[in-house]
C-alpha positions as CSV (number, residue, x, y, z in Angstrom):
1,M,80.3,-6.2,-57.6
2,R,77.5,-4.5,-59.3
3,G,79.0,-3.9,-62.7
4,R,78.1,-1.2,-65.2
5,D,76.5,-1.3,-68.6
6,E,79.3,-0.3,-71.0
7,E,77.1,1.5,-73.4
8,T,75.0,3.6,-70.9
9,G,77.2,3.7,-67.9
10,E,74.3,2.7,-65.6
11,F,74.7,0.2,-62.7
12,F,73.1,-3.2,-63.2
13,S,71.7,-3.5,-59.6
14,P,70.9,-1.2,-56.6
15,S,73.8,-0.2,-54.4
16,R,74.6,-2.1,-51.2
17,S,73.2,0.8,-49.2
18,Q,69.9,0.7,-51.0
19,Q,69.8,-3.1,-50.6
20,R,70.3,-2.7,-46.9
21,R,67.6,0.0,-46.6
22,D,65.2,-2.3,-48.4
23,A,66.1,-5.2,-46.1
24,L,65.6,-3.2,-43.0
25,E,62.2,-2.0,-44.3
26,V,61.1,-5.6,-44.8
27,L,62.4,-6.4,-41.3
28,T,60.2,-3.6,-39.9
29,L,57.2,-4.9,-41.8
30,G,57.9,-8.4,-40.4
31,E,57.9,-6.9,-36.9
32,K,54.5,-5.4,-37.5
33,L,53.1,-8.7,-38.8
34,V,54.4,-10.5,-35.7
35,S,52.8,-8.0,-33.4
36,L,49.3,-8.6,-34.9
37,T,46.8,-11.1,-33.6
38,E,45.6,-14.1,-35.6
39,A,42.3,-12.4,-36.5
40,Q,44.2,-9.3,-37.8
41,L,46.6,-11.4,-39.8
42,A,43.6,-13.3,-41.4
43,K,42.4,-10.0,-42.8
44,L,45.7,-9.1,-44.5
45,P,46.8,-10.5,-47.8
46,V,49.7,-12.5,-46.3
47,P,50.8,-15.5,-48.4
48,E,50.2,-18.9,-46.8
49,S,53.9,-19.7,-47.1
50,L,54.7,-16.9,-44.6
51,L,52.1,-17.7,-42.0
52,P,54.1,-20.6,-40.3
53,H,57.2,-18.3,-40.1
54,I,55.1,-15.6,-38.4
55,R,53.6,-18.0,-36.0
56,E,57.0,-19.5,-35.1
57,C,58.3,-16.0,-34.5
58,K,55.4,-15.2,-32.1
59,R,56.0,-18.5,-30.3
60,I,59.7,-17.8,-29.5
61,T,60.1,-15.5,-26.5
62,A,63.8,-15.6,-25.9
63,Q,65.3,-12.3,-27.1
64,I,68.1,-13.5,-29.2
65,A,66.2,-16.4,-30.7
66,H,63.2,-14.2,-31.4
67,K,65.5,-11.7,-33.2
68,R,67.1,-14.5,-35.2
69,Q,63.7,-15.9,-36.2
70,L,62.5,-12.4,-37.1
71,Q,65.5,-12.0,-39.4
72,Y,64.6,-15.4,-41.0
73,L,61.1,-14.2,-41.5
74,A,62.4,-11.1,-43.2
75,K,64.6,-13.3,-45.5
76,Q,61.5,-15.3,-46.5
77,M,59.5,-12.1,-47.1
78,R,62.2,-10.7,-49.4
79,R,61.8,-13.8,-51.6
80,E,58.2,-12.7,-52.2
81,D,57.3,-10.3,-55.1
82,D,57.3,-6.6,-54.4
83,E,53.6,-6.4,-55.2
84,V,52.8,-8.8,-52.4
85,L,54.8,-6.7,-49.9
86,A,53.2,-3.5,-51.2
87,A,49.7,-5.1,-50.8
88,I,50.5,-6.0,-47.1
89,R,51.8,-2.4,-46.5
90,D,48.7,-0.9,-48.0
91,A,46.4,-3.1,-46.0
92,L,48.2,-2.2,-42.8
93,D,48.0,1.5,-43.6
94,E,44.2,1.1,-44.3
95,K,43.8,-0.3,-40.8
96,G,45.3,2.8,-39.3
97,E,43.1,5.1,-41.4
98,T,40.0,3.0,-40.6
99,A,40.7,3.1,-36.9
100,R,41.1,6.9,-37.1
101,R,37.7,7.2,-38.9
102,E,36.0,5.0,-36.3
103,V,37.3,7.1,-33.4
104,A,36.2,10.3,-35.1
105,A,32.7,8.8,-35.6
106,M,32.6,7.7,-32.0
107,H,33.5,11.2,-30.9
108,R,30.8,12.7,-33.1
109,I,28.2,10.4,-31.6
110,E,29.3,11.2,-28.1
111,T,29.1,14.9,-28.9
112,W,25.6,14.5,-30.2
113,R,24.6,12.6,-27.1
114,D,26.0,15.2,-24.8
115,R,24.3,18.0,-26.8
116,L,20.9,16.1,-26.6
117,L,21.3,15.8,-22.8
118,A,22.4,19.4,-22.4
119,E,20.2,21.3,-24.9
120,G,17.2,19.1,-25.2
121,D,14.7,19.8,-28.0
122,A,16.9,22.4,-29.7
123,A,19.6,19.8,-30.3
124,L,17.0,17.3,-31.2
125,A,15.6,19.6,-33.9
126,Q,19.1,20.0,-35.4
127,L,19.7,16.3,-35.3
128,L,16.4,15.7,-37.1
129,D,17.4,18.3,-39.8
130,E,20.6,16.4,-40.4
131,Y,19.1,12.9,-40.1
132,P,15.4,13.1,-41.1
133,S,14.9,9.3,-40.7
134,A,15.4,9.6,-36.9
135,D,12.6,8.6,-34.6
136,R,11.8,11.8,-32.7
137,Q,9.7,10.1,-30.0
138,S,12.2,7.4,-29.3
139,L,15.1,9.8,-29.0
140,R,13.2,12.2,-26.8
141,Q,12.2,9.3,-24.5
142,L,15.8,8.1,-24.3
143,V,17.0,11.6,-23.4
144,R,14.4,11.9,-20.7
145,N,15.3,8.5,-19.3
146,A,19.0,9.3,-19.3
147,L,18.5,12.5,-17.5
148,E,16.3,10.8,-14.9
149,E,18.9,8.1,-14.4
150,R,21.6,10.8,-13.9
151,K,19.5,12.7,-11.4
152,R,18.8,9.5,-9.4
153,N,22.4,8.2,-9.6
154,K,21.2,5.0,-11.3
155,P,23.2,2.8,-13.7
156,P,23.4,4.5,-17.2
157,R,21.3,2.1,-19.1
158,A,19.3,4.7,-21.1
159,F,22.5,6.7,-21.6
160,R,24.1,3.7,-23.3
161,E,20.9,3.0,-25.3
162,L,20.9,6.6,-26.5
163,Y,24.5,6.1,-27.8
164,R,23.5,2.9,-29.6
165,E,20.5,4.6,-31.2
166,L,22.6,7.5,-32.4
167,R,25.3,5.1,-33.7
168,E,22.7,3.2,-35.7
169,L,21.2,6.4,-37.0
170,M,24.5,7.9,-38.1
171,S,25.9,4.7,-39.6
172,S,22.7,4.3,-41.7
173,G,23.0,8.0,-42.8
174,T,26.7,8.2,-43.5
175,E,26.2,9.3,-47.1
176,G,24.4,12.5,-46.1
177,E,26.7,12.9,-43.1
178,E,29.9,13.6,-45.2
179,S,28.3,16.3,-47.3
180,Q,26.7,18.0,-44.2
181,E,29.5,17.4,-41.8
182,D,31.1,20.8,-42.3
183,G,27.8,22.7,-41.9
184,G,26.8,20.6,-38.9
185,D,30.1,21.3,-37.0
186,D,29.9,25.0,-37.7
187,A,26.3,25.1,-36.4
188,F,27.5,23.4,-33.2
189,E,30.3,25.8,-32.7
190,D,27.9,28.8,-33.2
191,D,25.6,27.3,-30.5
192,Q,28.5,27.0,-28.1
193,D,29.6,30.6,-28.7
194,S,26.1,31.9,-27.8
């Protein structure tokens, strides 16, 4: 029984339905934690008191026993402060956002590599405008070697080296990249339309 405050008429605690929703939310968070690797868990702000329960849940493979252990983990997690659980949720959300950013950066690098191989000096000039610290001679040589490898059906050593070079260049110039990203993409689309 929740009870009501006689003066204000408000309930003293959340309803049973709300308590159940909160418990299921914590159970879902527990499932996510159990699915992570040890290295990923180490990066999260998980309290030391919960780590043995997470490891035990990972160890158990029988379906019913695993479910029971997962529920026990959720019970232990509900004993933690709301701030601790919120910090874990935030860290998990950041991982998703970070992964999306990394994939977008990888696609951007691959696009530049493909443009350099297809367009040659025109694409190199645009890359140098966007990243003035780039080594023109090194990039030109890598493009030439990658094209030669492709023509002779050799292993793509220079192709991969070109990717690495572009990745280093773009990771060192990320401050300028964000401000010029819109203009650079529009210029690329204009080139493709021509």
